[in-house]
Structures are given as structure tokens and as C-alpha cells.
C-alpha positions in Angstrom: -1.8 18.6 -1.2 -0.4 17.0 1.9 -3.7 15.7 3.1 -4.4 14.1 -0.3 -1.0 12.6 -0.3 -1.5 11.1 3.2 -4.9 9.7 2.3 -3.7 8.1 -0.9 -0.7 6.5 0.9 -3.0 5.3 3.7 -5.5 3.7 1.3 -2.7 2.1 -0.8 -1.3 0.5 2.3 -4.7 -0.5 3.6 -5.3 -2.4 0.4 -1.8 -3.9 0.5 -0.6 -2.3 -2.7 2.9 -1.3 -3.6 3.4 2.0 -5.3 4.1 0.1 -8.5 0.9 -1.9 -8.2 -1.1 1.3 -7.5 0.4 3.0 -10.5 -0.4 0.0 -12.8 -4.0 -0.3 -11.6 -4.6 3.4 -12.0 -2.9 3.7 -15.4 -0.3 6.3 -14.2 3.5 6.1 -13.9 5.3 5.0 -10.8 7.1 8.4 -10.7 3.7 10.1 -10.5 2.6 7.9 -7.6 5.9 8.7 -5.8 5.5 12.4 -6.4 1.9 12.3 -5.3 2.6 10.5 -2.1 5.4 13.0 -1.3 3.0 15.9 -1.6 4.4 17.5 -4.8 2.2 20.4 -5.5 2.5 20.4 -9.3 0.8 17.0 -10.0 -1.9 16.9 -12.6 -5.5 16.8 -11.2 -6.7 14.4 -13.9 -4.1 11.9 -12.9 -4.8 12.4 -9.2 -8.4 11.6 -10.1 -7.3 8.4 -11.9 -5.7 7.2 -8.7 -8.6 8.3 -6.5 -11.1 6.5 -8.8 -9.7 3.2 -7.6 -11.0 4.1 -4.2 -14.3 5.5 -5.4 -13.4 9.1 -5.0 -12.5 12.2 -7.0 -11.3 15.8 -6.6 -13.3 18.7 -7.8 -13.7 22.4 -7.4 -15.0 23.6 -4.0 -16.6 27.0 -3.4 -14.6 29.0 -0.9 -15.9 31.8 1.3 -14.3 35.0 0.1 -14.5 38.3 1.9 
């Protein structure tokens, strides 16, 4: 989750948005944005996708190589 947190924070700053502005534009709470940027592992994927949608991205399942 740390890489996602770093990328979202970087994009937010690149676009000159405060956490509150990002939350409002994405339709999520300020607390959620703070938790997300701090790398909290229990954030909801649907809300992460709401934030990522502002930047034209989304999370999804990725097939992993298993023994």
C-alpha cells in the first residue's frame, strides 16, 4: 500500500491540491485521504479507485506467479 500512498500524494501535490480538495473532488472523506496517504492497509478498494479515477487510473486484481 505504501507505493500507492506515495503515488497518490505525489499526484495530489503535482496538481496543487490540498488533501481536502482531493477528498471533495473524489467524493471521499478527508479522513480517508489522510489514511490513504499514510499507507493505512485497511482502506476500501472502491474508495481508492474513486481517488485514482481523478488521475485516470484504477486498481484491480493482478495475477501472481504461485509455486
